[in-house]
N, C-alpha and C positions, 0 to 999 in steps of 0.2 A: 506490173504483173502479179493478180491477186494470190497470195499464196493462204489466203484462210483458210480452205477447205483441206489441202494439206494437213497445217497445223493443227487444225481439229482432228484430223484421223490421226494424227502422231501422240495428239493428247489423249483420244479415246484409245488408242493400243496400248499405251502407258498404263491409263486407269484399269484396263481391261488385265495388264501384268502384275499391276497392284493387287487386284482383286482375287486375281490368282493365287500371289504367293498370302495373303492373310487368311484364305480359304485351307489351304497348305498350316499353315498354324492352327488353326482351329482342327484340323482333322489331327494332327498332332496331339491336340489335347483329348479330343472326343475317341481317338482309338489308340490312345497308348504308346505314343511312337515318340519315345525321345529325341531331340535333336545329338549328335547327328547322323542318326541313323534315315535308311531312306526307302526301308524297305517294313513290311509288320503287317498289319491289316492289309487286306484287299482294296477295301475301300480308302484306306489311307493313300496306297500305291496309286487308285487312279486318278486321286487330287493331286498330286506329286507330279504325275506324269502332264496332266494339262498342263502344269505350272513350267514346267521344266520343255516340252515340247512349242510352247508359247514362247517362253525365251530363244529357243534355239529358230523359231520363225522369226523371230523381232531383228535377230541378226543379217538377216536376208531381206525381210518387208523394209526396214527405215531405211537402211542407205537405198534400195531401191526406188522407194517413194519419192524419195528428194533429189535424186539424180533425175530422174521421169520429170517432177513438177519443173527442174531447170530445164533442162534438153529437149521436152516433147512438149508438156502441157500443164499447169497445176489442176487447170478441173479435171482433166482426165486422170491424172496421179489421185485426185478424191476420190474421184469415183469409184476407180479400181482399188484406191485404200478402205471404202464404205463397205466393197465385194470382200475384201480379206478380211474386214472386222467381223462382217456377218458367215462365212467360214470357219472364224474362229471362235464366235459365240457358238454356234452349230455343234461345231467341233468338241468344246467341253461340255455342250448340254447332252449332247449323244453320248459319249465316252462315259462320263459319269452315270447314265442312265444303262448303260449297256454296252462295254468297254468294244464290242465287235462291232459297233455299230458307227464306231466313228470316221469311217472314210470318208463320205460325203463331205463331210467341213473341214476334213485336210486336203481333198483335192480340190475344194473351192478357193480356199486362202494360197494354196501352194501355186495354183496356176494362176491367182493375182499376182502373185508375187514374181513368178516366173515373164508374165506380161509385165510386169513394170520394170523387170530386168532388161528383158530382149529391147524393149520400146527404148530404153536410157542407152543402150548399146548403140541401136539405132539409128538416134536422134544426135548422139555425140558424133557419131562417123560419119553423118549429112553435114552436121556443123564445120565438123575438121575436113572434110569434103570441099565445102562453101568457104573457106580460108575464114570464118565468124568465132 
């Protein structure tokens, strides 16, 4: 079982998160929002929300990605992971440009996560029924 694609997606997802928290650090300096504050200039708050929403989504996405890889298919898990990544990047770019435009990126990544989660549950159930 080749786990290279899900592993690559995991690394890219974590790098996206690293980028988001570095962007928050830069925004803190740019807009004068000293830690531990999480509010201040509106542009800072947008960057901060991108980071926090990415973290919130990672909690669902990463376990679902690896469960799907194990119980269904590493290839399809990786492909759904690429869709998730594309959605998260679209979400971040859209949200920073105009917070009201964040919906499509959020929906793309959320649907990918739900597909991974539900697929994992179905794959697990099929293996349990088969006695594997």
